[in-house]
Structures are given as C-alpha cells and as structure tokens.
C-alpha angles and dihedrals in degrees: 000000000000120000122224108242108187126185105273113250135178088265091060092048091051094049090048091052091050092054101039109031128145135126111005101198099057137032142170132241141168140210107260090209103045099022093227112147132212143174123249115203093203135109117278098242129181087256091059089055093043091051089053096048093045093049102248104110125004120234128214122191129220098222099189114089109176102309097331137083136189094211141021122209135192113206113213104187097189127085093234107113094198099084095052089045091052090046088055091051094052092045090051089053087057091046094245118141111225131166135209123230123188101228129226093264128029105309143059140256122212111208132200118186125209129223121251111308093027128241134269107281090220091058094046091048092049091054094049094044090049091054090047090052089053089052090051090244103108094150095061111122118254124197125246088045093198134050093228143355121260132057092083097326107102096162108003116216127314124227123209111247132231126255099045097170097222093059100043094089088056092054091248130130089025135120113249135207112239089198092058101052092276093297116159118263103254094226107042092179094055087049093052092047090058103044120131121237131208133223131215089253092054091052093049093049091050093060118095120249107223093182090062089057096046109057123187113280110287120235120253089249089056092049093049090048092062111111124190101177101172142028090248094055092045088071090066104047137072108235118228093255090060092046090049093051092044096051101038104027124222135270097211140007092048095161093049091048092046092051094048093047089050090053089052091050090050090052090052090054096248111158114250094244090055091050090054092050093048093049093047087057090044091053090066089063093058120105104193117191113236093348140083125256114274109275127241091248091052091050090051090049094050093048091047090053093047093049098036099055135047097266116147105143121126091221094231091150094054110103090215090057095040092065089063094049122119117221093226093055111115087221092056113119110265137177128234126231090279093054093252117140114242090188100108096037099052111019107045101070096182107117111243092237090055099051111117137163109324096022093088125074118278098008116145108233111237137153135191093266098045119089 
C-alpha cells in the first residue's frame, strides 16, 4: 500500500509538534547509515522537525518534562505483531486509545497521546506497565523511562519519532492499521489529525483496584453461611478455601494457590489485569517457610496460564488446596452411604480431556517463563 508523501509545509510541522512534543532545548538523533545515536543540546526548531520529515536528519524527542509527559510509548523490539495487537486489545477494553507504529528497525512502538497539558508520567507508566504485566511481558521498555526528571536524570531518554522521510518508502516509521494486516495508513497526516487523546482521569480510572477485590477477612459465621446449592450457582461464588487463601495468604504452594485463585477469578468474570493486581497484593500476605514470596513475574505467569487455557477445576483433589478447605463447604469432599468418596466425580469440574499440568493433584505449577 502506497503512502501519501506530501510536500512538507508549516501546517505539517505544527501538527507534528502537537503530537510529539517534549523538551525543547535538547533532542536526540542517529546516523541513518551506522545507526549510532547521539544527543544534541540545541533548540528543537522548525528546521529540525522539517529535516526529520523530509528525511535528512532523524529527530528523537525527550518526552519527560518535569514530571509530565505528552505521550507514553511501549517499545516492542521483536518483529512479531501479536504482542502490540494484544496490547491494543487490552487498552481498548480500558477505553484507552493507543496506536501502533512500525519502528525504524524490526519492531513496533505502541503510542498513547495525552490531552493538552499532558499527564503525570508516573500514571502513564503505571498504566502501560500494568498492561504489559497482563500480557506476560513486564520487561518491555516504556518511554518515558522515569517518573520525573531530577535525581540524576537531567533529560531522561529520547525516543526516535515516526515519519522519518527517508524510511517512509520502506514502510518504516509509519503508523499501521491492525485491522488491515498491519498495513500502513495511506495518509499518515490525516491519521495524526484524528488521533484520540487521554486525560489524567481516564488513566486513573483504567487502573485496577486491588483493595476492592481483597475484602477484609470474613467472619466464620459469614463463611459458614455461604451456600452453593447447585452446579450452576457454583460458577458464580468463591468457595471458602479461596477466601481463606486470599485473606490469610499461604505458607507453601504459592504457585499452586496463585494459579487456583486465578482460575476462580476467571470464573467470576474478573478481567485478567485485575486478577494480576489482586494476586500481587495477595502475595504480600504470604509467609513462605524457607523461601521468598512469589515474584511478580511468577504471578503474571500463573495468571496468564489460568486465563489462557481451558482450566475450570476447583482443585478439590489437590492436597495443597484441601488444607484450606472448610468442612461446611458444599464443595468439601464427602462420602456416600456406601462410604465411597464422591469428591472427584462431583467437585472437580475440569473435564478430563481438558486437564493439563497443574490440574492434577500434587503438580508443581510452572510455566515457560517461570524459573
């Protein structure tokens, strides 16, 4: 798909400034031949921007201005388009407009633009890092890289900007349409003129609220009053074992507990990002014996497994879960009039053909990313 490349006018320069503004007394650039980058402690003039757009000298912006920024960017340095697409999907669920740029090399940038006056960099970074945790990619770079300038960060880090004229014919440094097989938008300037922008309030409202998920410990009367009379209604209640683990933490089997709690959250319809936030808060309640508390990366991995595969079992047969069981729970293993246990038959609702690692008793929950 061909890209419209108009003669650059003052109107284009002004629109570009509105979209990609940051520090005005310093900028970054790189050698298009060798790739070596450098800092220029010079004013960001209209000529600097025109040189970038016309393909002479690339321009990189220092987004962080004090403690505010006019954009937040996730830098995916691999050619796989799936992670930025999934990032877009999660952001859309949170009603945040973000846009994908094919970068100058092999990867992608995901951009979010702020409303007039910018947003707190710390808030924008929290939102992006939270989405990346949900994706299982917590180590992806986010620009700005700091919450504020100062304390050794005089300028922060610059990021190379889209629409470097020399690379447009190669389909690089352009915004792409995820609904059209990641093809570039034909008119990049019409695209930029129509971008959505976010406010501080939108960012705050998009963040999960772990405390709303983790209530204060229920009383024993409350626990014993829980009734789950039918298989249908079981799908919409937290059993006492899960409440017990949530409110008091665990001393061992953290990965198993984390995984099972994530399955319960999925059954309740909790979004994956909220499950991660809740379980990160839950991890602080754990008191493992002779081990460290489950790490953030391990929590993300367990939640990703629980949400990404067809796990639905309550885990009643798992010895690590059994010890948190309450006798009055309708899901508690029982025996029939002949003394036969009906535990497996009735209370583990994971279909036999869907049981995988971690759905059988005693398995140690692991995933490819966990050590």
